[in-house]
Every structure is written in structure tokens, then in C-alpha cells.
VOVEXBA-443339 format. One line per 2 residues: number of its first residue (from 1); for each residue x, y, z of N, C-alpha, C, O, CB. Coordinates in steps of 0.1 Angstrom, whole numbers, plus 5000, padded with zeros to 4 digits. Each point is the difference from the previous one (the first is absolute). Glycine has a CB too. Layout:
BEGIN
NUM = X,Y,Z,X,Y,Z,X,Y,Z,X,Y,Z,X,Y,Z; ...
This chain:
BEGIN
1 = 1355,3952,8860,5015,5008,4994,4996,5010,4991,5002,5013,5000,5013,4966,5000; 4980,5013,4992,4995,5010,4986,4993,5015,5002,5000,5008,4991,4995,4969,4997
3 = 5000,5024,5021,4990,5008,5004,5009,5017,5006,4998,5012,4999,4983,4961,5009; 5030,5015,4999,5010,5010,5011,5013,5004,4991,5008,5008,5006,4985,4978,5018
5 = 5010,5008,4959,5009,5005,4992,4989,5012,4987,5005,5010,4994,5015,4962,5013; 4969,5024,4993,4990,5010,4992,5000,5014,5008,5003,5010,4994,4981,4970,4997
7 = 5013,5019,5020,5001,5015,5010,5013,5006,4999,5001,5012,4997,4985,4979,5022; 5028,5000,4985,5011,5011,5000,5001,4999,4987,5012,5002,4999,5000,4998,5022
9 = 4983,4998,4966,5007,5003,4987,4991,5015,4999,5003,5011,4995,5002,4960,4991; 4983,5026,5021,4987,5014,4997,5009,5012,5006,5002,5011,4995,4968,4975,5011
11 = 5038,5008,5009,5009,5013,5006,5005,5006,4992,4999,5011,4994,5007,4982,5023; 5002,4994,4982,5014,5006,4987,4994,5009,4991,5003,5012,5002,5012,4965,4994
13 = 4977,5022,4995,4997,5004,4990,4992,5014,5003,5002,5009,4991,4999,4968,4998; 4991,5027,5023,4995,5009,5007,5011,5012,5002,5000,5011,4995,4984,4971,5015
15 = 5028,5010,4998,5012,5009,5004,5007,5008,4989,5003,5011,5001,5000,4973,5016; 5000,5008,4970,5006,5005,4989,4992,5011,4995,5004,5011,4997,5006,4969,4998
17 = 4979,5015,5003,4989,5013,4992,5000,5009,5003,5005,5010,4994,4982,4982,5004; 5008,5007,5015,4997,5012,5009,5008,5007,5014,4997,5011,5006,4985,4977,4985
19 = 5029,5002,5010,5006,5002,5016,5001,5019,4996,4994,5009,5006,5026,4962,5001; 4989,5029,4983,5003,5016,4996,4994,5011,4994,5005,5011,4998,5010,4979,5002
21 = 4973,5006,4997,4992,5010,4992,4990,5006,5014,4997,5011,5000,5003,4974,4971; 4997,5007,5039,4989,5002,5009,5006,5011,5010,5012,5002,5000,4978,4974,4997
23 = 5002,5030,5012,5004,5006,5010,5007,4992,5011,5010,5006,5005,4974,5009,4987; 5012,4974,5014,5002,4990,5004,4994,4986,4995,4988,5000,4995,5017,5016,5019
25 = 5003,4971,4987,4991,4991,4999,5006,4991,5011,5012,5001,5004,4981,5002,4971; 5000,4989,5031,5001,4997,5013,5006,4983,4996,4999,4996,4989,4980,5024,5025
27 = 5026,4974,4997,5008,4986,4997,4986,4991,5000,4989,5000,5006,5039,5004,5009; 4976,4988,4975,4993,4986,4998,4985,5003,4995,4991,4992,5001,5022,4996,5019
29 = 4987,5022,4975,4988,5008,4992,5001,4988,4986,5008,4991,4997,4997,5043,5012; 4981,4970,4985,4995,4994,4986,4987,5010,4991,4989,5004,4999,5015,4970,5016
31 = 5008,5028,4979,4989,5014,4985,4996,4991,4990,5006,4996,4990,5010,5028,5009; 4970,4974,5004,4997,4995,4980,5005,5010,4993,5008,5008,5004,4970,4981,4997
33 = 5016,5010,4985,5000,5011,4987,4986,5008,5002,4989,4996,5002,5026,4988,4979; 4991,5030,5017,4996,5010,5002,4990,5005,4987,5004,4995,4989,5017,5008,5027
35 = 4970,5004,4984,4994,5008,4988,5008,5016,4998,5005,5005,4990,4970,4981,5015; 5024,5022,5008,5005,5012,4998,5008,5003,5014,4995,4991,5007,4987,5017,4975
37 = 5027,4998,5026,5007,5008,5007,5006,5008,4997,5011,5000,4994,4989,4988,5014; 4992,5023,4999,5007,5016,5001,5011,5006,5007,4998,4997,5012,4983,5005,4984
39 = 5027,5003,5003,5013,5002,5005,5004,4990,5013,5000,5004,5012,4996,5022,4979; 5007,4963,5007,5005,4988,5006,5006,5005,5017,4995,4996,5010,5011,4992,4962
41 = 5003,5018,5025,5005,5010,5012,4991,5002,5011,5005,4998,5011,5008,5013,4974; 4976,4993,5014,4991,5006,5007,4990,4983,5007,4989,5002,5005,5011,5028,4976
43 = 5004,4959,5017,4997,4991,5008,5005,4990,5002,5006,4992,4993,4982,5015,5004; 5008,4995,5020,5007,4991,5013,4995,4986,5000,4988,4999,5000,5013,5022,5016
45 = 5007,4965,4983,4991,4989,5002,5010,4993,5009,5012,4998,4999,4972,5001,4977; 5005,4996,5036,5010,4990,5012,5003,4990,4994,5000,4996,4989,4989,5008,5031
47 = 5018,4988,4998,5004,4991,4997,4989,4988,4998,4991,5003,5007,5028,5008,5004; 4978,4977,4981,4996,4988,4994,4985,5004,4999,4991,4995,5006,5028,4987,5004
49 = 4983,5028,4981,4988,5002,4994,4994,4995,4985,5006,5006,4991,4999,5011,5024; 4988,4975,4980,4995,4995,4987,4990,5010,4994,4989,5001,5006,5014,4974,5003
51 = 4997,5033,4978,4995,5005,4996,4995,4989,4987,5009,4994,4995,5001,5028,5017; 4975,4974,4983,5004,4994,4982,5001,5011,4989,5004,5012,4999,4983,4966,5006
53 = 5008,5014,4987,5002,5008,4986,4985,5007,4996,4988,4998,5005,5031,4982,4985; 4985,5030,5000,4994,5010,4998,4996,5011,5008,4991,5008,4999,5005,4977,4988
55 = 5012,5015,5021,4998,5016,5006,5006,5009,4997,5011,5000,4996,4983,4994,5018; 4998,5018,4990,5003,5019,4999,5005,5005,5012,4996,4997,5012,4984,5009,4972
57 = 5031,5003,5013,5003,5009,5011,5000,5013,4997,5012,5005,4999,5000,4979,5010; 4977,5028,4988,5001,5010,4998,5007,5012,5005,4992,5003,5009,4995,4986,4986
59 = 5022,5019,5005,5002,5012,5005,4990,5013,4992,4999,5000,4988,5028,4988,5018; 4968,5018,4999,4989,5008,4996,5007,5013,4997,4996,5007,4991,4986,4981,5022
61 = 5027,5015,4993,5008,5012,5004,5017,4998,4998,5008,5001,5009,4972,5003,5009; 5022,4993,4968,5012,4996,4992,5009,5007,5003,5012,4996,5002,4979,4998,4984
63 = 5002,5024,5014,5016,5006,5006,5008,4998,5012,5011,5004,5003,4981,5010,4985; 5000,4980,5019,5004,4997,5018,5005,4988,5002,4997,4991,5009,4985,5023,5000
65 = 5027,4986,4982,5003,4983,5000,5013,4996,5013,5007,4989,5000,4988,5009,4968; 5007,5013,5043,5009,4996,5010,4989,4991,5010,5001,4988,4998,5018,5035,5000
67 = 4972,4981,5011,4993,4994,5007,4994,4986,4999,4991,4997,4992,5008,5025,5010; 5006,4969,5006,4991,4986,4999,4988,5000,4999,4993,4999,5010,5019,4992,5000
69 = 4982,5011,4979,4983,4996,5000,4995,4991,5002,4992,5001,5009,5005,5009,4981; 5003,4978,5004,4996,4990,5007,5008,4989,5011,5012,5003,5002,4975,5002,4978
71 = 5010,4989,5024,5007,4995,5017,4993,4985,4998,4989,5001,4994,5011,5024,5027; 5004,4964,4983,4998,4986,4999,5008,4997,5019,5012,5000,5001,4991,4995,4963
73 = 4991,5003,5043,5003,4993,5007,5005,4985,4998,4996,4994,4990,4991,5023,5019; 5022,4976,5000,5001,4983,5005,4992,4995,4996,4989,5005,5001,5018,4995,5015
75 = 4995,4989,4980,4992,4985,4999,4984,5003,4995,4990,4996,5007,5026,4993,5015; 4983,5016,4967,4989,5007,4993,5000,4988,4989,5009,4994,4995,4995,5034,5011
77 = 4981,4971,4989,4998,4994,4990,4990,5004,4991,4988,4996,5002,5021,4991,5009; 4995,5020,4977,4991,5006,4993,4996,4991,4989,5009,4992,4998,4999,5029,5009
79 = 4982,4976,4985,4993,4990,4991,5000,5010,4988,5003,5012,5002,4980,4973,5016; 5014,5010,4970,5000,5007,4985,4989,5007,4998,4988,4999,5004,5023,4985,4986
81 = 4997,5028,4999,4990,5010,4998,4999,5011,5010,4991,5007,5000,4998,4975,4988; 5023,5019,5022,5000,5012,5010,5001,5013,4991,5005,5000,4988,5006,4987,5034
83 = 4984,5024,4985,5003,5014,4992,5000,5006,5012,4991,4999,5007,4998,5002,4968; 5022,5006,5028,5003,5010,5009,5004,5015,4995,5012,5000,4994,4994,4978,5019
85 = 4986,5038,4987,5001,5006,4992,5006,5011,5016,4995,5000,5011,4985,4989,4961; 5029,5018,5022,5005,5010,5014,5005,5010,4999,5010,5002,4993,4994,4985,5016
87 = 4989,5025,4998,5002,5014,4993,5012,5006,5009,5011,5004,4997,4963,5000,4994; 5019,4994,5024,5009,4999,5014,5007,4988,5003,5012,4998,4997,4974,5016,5011
89 = 5003,4977,4999,5005,4991,5006,4991,4987,5001,4989,5002,5005,5023,5016,5004; 4991,4969,4989,4991,4990,5004,5010,4991,5006,5008,4995,4993,4973,5008,4989
91 = 5019,4994,5030,5004,4992,5011,4993,4983,5006,4995,5000,5012,5010,5028,4992; 4996,4964,4991,4998,4985,5002,5009,4998,5014,5012,5003,5001,4984,4989,4971
93 = 4994,5001,5040,5010,4996,5010,5008,4987,4998,5003,4997,4989,4981,5015,5026; 5020,4979,4996,5003,4986,5000,4992,4994,5000,4989,5004,5002,5024,4997,5006
95 = 4990,4983,4987,4991,4990,4998,4985,5000,4996,4992,4991,5004,5024,5004,5010; 4982,5019,4974,4986,5000,4993,5002,4992,4989,5010,4999,4992,4982,5023,5015
97 = 4993,4971,4993,4997,4990,4990,4990,5009,4989,4988,5001,5002,5014,4975,5017; 5003,5028,4969,4990,5004,4990,4998,4992,4989,5010,4999,4992,4993,5021,5015
99 = 4980,4973,4992,4998,4996,4986,4999,5006,4984,5001,5011,4996,4991,4977,5021; 5007,5005,4981,4997,5003,4983,4995,5013,4997,4991,5003,5007,5004,4975,4990
101 = 5011,5033,4991,4988,5005,4994,4997,5012,5008,4991,5008,4997,5001,4971,4995; 5019,5024,5022,4997,5011,5008,5007,5013,4996,5011,4998,4995,4985,4986,5021
103 = 5002,5030,4985,4996,5009,4995,5007,5015,5013,4990,5002,5006,4986,4980,4977; 5036,5027,5024,5000,5005,5006,5004,5015,4996,5010,5000,4993,4991,4979,5018
105 = 4994,5030,4990,5006,5010,4993,4998,5012,5009,4988,5001,5004,5010,4989,4972; 5014,5021,5028,4999,5010,5013,4992,5014,4992,4998,5010,5006,5029,4980,5009
107 = 4968,5009,4972,4995,5013,4995,4987,5002,4990,5001,4993,4990,5022,5011,5015; 4968,5003,4996,4995,5005,4989,4998,5006,4987,5004,5011,5003,4995,4984,5012
109 = 4998,5007,4973,5001,5015,4990,4990,5004,5006,4991,4994,5006,5017,5004,4970; 4997,5019,5022,4993,5008,5001,4994,5008,4990,5007,5005,4991,5003,4992,5024
111 = 4974,5006,4983,4988,5004,4991,5007,5014,5001,5002,5007,5010,4974,4976,4995; 5025,5019,4982,5003,5020,4997,4985,5000,4996,4994,4991,4996,5035,5018,4992
113 = 4967,5005,5016,4985,5006,4997,5007,5007,4985,4991,5003,4993,4993,5005,5037; 5027,4994,4964,5004,5004,4990,5003,4993,4988,5007,5003,4991,4997,5009,5023
115 = 4988,4976,4987,5000,4989,4991,5008,4989,4994,4996,4991,4994,4994,5024,5005; 5021,4988,5005,5014,4991,5003,4997,4985,5006,4996,4997,5011,5017,5027,4996
117 = 4988,4968,4983,4997,4986,5001,5007,4992,5013,5011,4997,4995,4987,5004,4978; 5002,4994,5038,5001,4994,5012,5016,4991,4997,5009,4998,5008,4960,5001,4999
119 = 5029,4997,4979,5014,4991,4995,5013,5008,5001,5011,4997,5004,4974,4991,4978; 5010,5023,5012,5015,5009,4996,5001,5008,5009,5010,5008,4998,4989,4992,4980
121 = 4993,5002,5033,5005,5011,5011,5007,4994,5009,4996,4990,5005,4988,5023,4994; 5028,4994,5003,5010,4996,5006,5002,5002,5016,5008,4995,5007,4999,5010,4971
123 = 4980,5003,5025,4995,5001,5019,4996,4987,4998,4997,4993,4990,4992,5032,5021; 5011,4973,5008,4993,4987,5004,4998,5008,5019,5006,5009,5007,5010,4964,4971
125 = 4973,5019,5023,4994,5002,5012,5010,4982,5008,4999,4989,4994,4969,5029,4995; 5042,4983,5023,5003,4991,5003,5003,4999,5015,5003,5010,5005,5003,4989,4972
127 = 4993,4994,5028,5000,4992,5014,5009,4985,5003,4994,4989,4997,4983,5023,5001; 5033,4988,5007,5006,4988,5002,4993,4989,5007,4991,5001,5008,5026,5012,4992
129 = 4987,4976,4996,4991,4985,5005,5009,4996,5002,5012,5001,4996,4970,4991,4994; 5009,4999,5024,5013,4991,5014,4987,4986,4998,4988,4999,4999,5027,5027,5030
131 = 4994,4967,4971,4994,4981,5001,5010,4992,5013,5011,4996,4999,4984,5000,4967; 4997,5004,5047,5012,4996,5006,5004,4990,5004,5003,4996,4988,4994,5019,5015
133 = 5007,4974,5004,5006,4992,5003,4990,4987,5004,4994,4999,5010,5024,5019,4995; 4983,4972,4984,4996,4985,4999,4985,4999,4996,4993,4991,5005,5024,5002,5012
135 = 4978,5017,4970,4984,5003,4995,5002,4989,4991,5011,4995,4995,4982,5034,5007; 4995,4969,4995,4996,4995,4990,4990,5008,4988,4990,5005,5005,5015,4976,5013
137 = 4994,5020,4971,5002,5008,4986,4989,4989,4994,5004,4989,4994,5027,5024,5003; 4960,4989,5004,4992,4987,4986,5002,5008,4989,5004,5011,4998,4974,4975,5014
139 = 5015,5001,4978,5002,5002,4988,4991,5013,4994,4991,5005,5007,5016,4970,4993; 4995,5030,4989,4995,5012,4991,4999,5010,5010,4992,5008,4996,4993,4979,4986
141 = 5021,5019,5033,4999,5011,5004,5006,5006,4996,5009,4996,4994,4985,5000,5019; 5001,5025,4989,5007,5008,4998,4998,5010,5015,4992,5003,5008,5007,4993,4963
143 = 5016,5004,5026,4998,5010,5012,5009,5019,4995,5010,5002,4993,4991,4969,5029; 4992,5035,4984,4997,5013,4993,5010,5010,5012,5004,4998,5011,4967,4995,4976
145 = 5028,5018,5006,5012,5008,5008,4995,5006,5013,4989,5005,5001,5022,5001,4978; 5001,4994,5034,4995,5007,5012,4999,4987,5007,5004,5001,5011,4983,5022,4982
147 = 5009,4965,5005,4994,4991,5005,5017,4991,5012,5011,4995,4998,4963,5004,4974; 5018,5003,5039,5008,4990,5005,4993,4991,5008,4989,5002,5006,5028,5012,4993
149 = 4992,4973,5000,4991,4986,5002,5010,4996,5013,5011,4995,4997,4980,4994,4974; 5007,5011,5039,5003,4992,5018,5006,4988,5000,4994,4994,4991,4988,5013,5019
151 = 5024,4988,4993,5004,4988,5003,4992,4989,4997,4988,5002,4998,5022,5008,5017; 4996,4976,4985,4986,4989,5000,4990,5001,4996,4992,4992,5004,5012,5002,5009
153 = 4990,5016,4977,4990,4999,4991,4998,4993,4990,5010,4998,4993,4991,5017,5014; 4988,4980,4990,4995,4996,4985,4988,5006,4996,4990,5005,5005,5020,4975,4998
155 = 4998,5019,4978,4988,5010,4995,5004,4988,4991,5009,4994,4995,4988,5037,5010; 4984,4970,4995,4990,4988,4992,5006,5004,4984,5005,5011,4997,4967,4988,5021
157 = 5026,4990,4971,4997,5000,4990,4992,5011,4991,4989,5003,5002,5014,4978,5008; 5005,5026,4977,4991,5013,4995,4995,5007,5009,4988,5004,4998,5007,4987,4985
159 = 5010,5012,5028,4999,5012,5012,5006,5015,4992,5010,4999,4993,4997,4982,5031; 4988,5029,4976,5005,5013,5000,5001,5008,5006,4991,5008,5000,5006,4988,4989
161 = 5017,5008,5020,5003,5004,5009,5000,5014,5000,5010,5004,4996,4999,4977,5005; 4984,5029,5002,5000,5016,5004,5002,5003,5011,5003,5011,4996,4985,4994,4991
163 = 5012,4995,5022,5007,5002,5015,5009,4990,5008,5003,4988,4997,4976,5024,5004; 5026,4996,5012,5005,4993,5005,4996,4985,5008,4989,5001,5006,5019,5023,4991
165 = 4996,4966,5003,5000,4991,5012,4999,4999,5015,4996,5012,5000,5013,4984,4985; 4992,5001,5027,5005,4995,5009,5007,4987,5001,4996,4993,4991,4990,5020,5014
167 = 5021,4983,5000,5009,4986,5004,4988,4991,5001,4989,5004,5004,5033,5006,5012; 4980,4978,4981,4994,4988,4999,4985,4997,4997,4991,4992,5003,5026,5006,5011
169 = 4984,5012,4977,4985,5005,4992,5000,4989,4985,5010,4997,4994,4991,5034,5015; 4989,4965,4989,4995,4988,4989,4986,5011,4993,4989,5002,5003,5016,4967,5015
171 = 5005,5038,4968,4992,5010,4994,4991,4990,4989,5000,4987,4998,5019,5037,5006; 4976,4983,4990,4993,4994,4989,4987,5011,4990,4992,5007,5007,5013,4966,5011
173 = 4995,5027,4969,4993,5008,4996,5001,5008,4993,5012,5002,4997,4984,4993,5014; 4994,5014,4980,5004,5012,4990,4993,5016,5006,4989,5002,4995,5010,4978,4982
175 = 5004,5028,5032,5008,5001,5003,5007,4987,5012,4992,4992,5005,5000,5033,4984; 5019,4976,5014,5006,4992,5012,4993,5002,5015,4996,5011,5004,5026,4990,4983
177 = 4976,4985,5021,4995,5005,5013,5008,4991,5008,5009,4993,4997,4966,5015,4998; 5016,4995,5019,5010,4988,5008,4989,4994,5001,4990,5006,5003,5030,5002,5010
179 = 4979,4978,4986,4988,4987,5004,5005,4998,5014,4992,5002,5010,5005,4982,4966; 5017,5014,5027,5001,4991,5016,5009,5005,5003,5007,5003,4990,4986,4976,5009
181 = 5013,5026,5014,5013,4993,5005,5001,4993,5003,4991,4994,5005,5014,5014,4998; 5014,4984,4996,5002,4989,5002,5011,5002,5014,5011,5003,4996,4982,4988,4976
183 = 5006,5009,5037,5008,5002,5013,5009,4985,5005,5006,4998,5011,4973,5022,4997; 5019,4970,4980,5005,4990,5006,5014,5001,4992,5002,5003,4988,4975,4983,5019
185 = 5032,5012,5004,5016,4996,4995,4999,4993,4987,4994,4989,5000,5015,5008,5025; 4995,5006,4964,5004,5000,4988,5013,4991,4998,5009,5001,5009,4979,5023,4990
187 = 5016,4968,4991,5014,4996,4998,5002,4988,5011,5011,4994,5001,4998,5033,4992
């Protein structure tokens, strides 16, 4: 009974703090304490999502605040210290589990020949990121621009995903490679 009351209070707290700020806040969603959120109206979160503390949602194109940049599907669980930086878009499907310390970015800084440091260069190379339904993203994973991860895939801990992965893949390494295909029905 105590757990149900605690969960209900967290849902109410989330609705009060974030319901009017985000582009969409789904039904029965819980959001923990954030470290940073840029342009909250560009963030769409589905129903029954849990996002734990110390997350960052970064909008790398602050002038473009009208489009949904970060979209999180229904029934996702995102653990501590998640960072998602979007210039165009990052889409996370339904039923995705994301472990702690995961970073997802849809862009890279551009190195200029004129000596301009990349940290102050306003130009980016960008390509949207998509994570399919029912994926499991392990601890300390980094997912880079242009990656599409097929549904029901598992990304092992400490993997750096630099290219797209097919559905039902088990991926590990740096850079990430398919080490196995799992065609058994999961879930």
C-alpha cells in the first residue's frame, strides 16, 4: 500500500511540475529531478514512463523550438544520469529500458580549417536517431548520430553504437557490432 501511495505522489508531483512545460506529458508518467532541460516544449513523453534523477535533455538548435525533438514512447523506463542531445530528433520507441549513464546524440560538431574551436562553432553534422520498440540499452552505452536500432534489440553495457542495427540484434563492443541475432519471441 505504501508503494502505491508513493507512486501516486510522484505522478502528481510530475504532473504539477512538468505538465504545462513539456510538449506532451503522458498519463501516469514519473519524472525525477533533472540536471538540465533545454526547450521543454520540444519534448514529448508517452504514457506510463519513468525517468529517474539527474537526466539532461539538450536542444542543440535553440532557434528551432517548434518541432518535437525528443520523443519517448509509452511504458519506457530510463534510469539515472541519462543524457539526450537533439539537433533534429531522437525517437525512443515503446517499452524501451535504458540503464544508467546512457548518452544519445543526433549530431557532431564540425571541425573548421580556419582554427575555430569546435566547441564554439554553431554548425553541426546531424542525422536523426531512432530506437525501436522493446529494446534494452545497457549501462554506459553511447548512441551516435544517424543510428537506427531495430525493435527487440539488446545493446550491451559500455557499447558505442556508430551505425544502425537490425531488429532482434544483440550488440556489443566499441564500435558496436552484432554478436548474435535473437529470433525467439521476447517478452
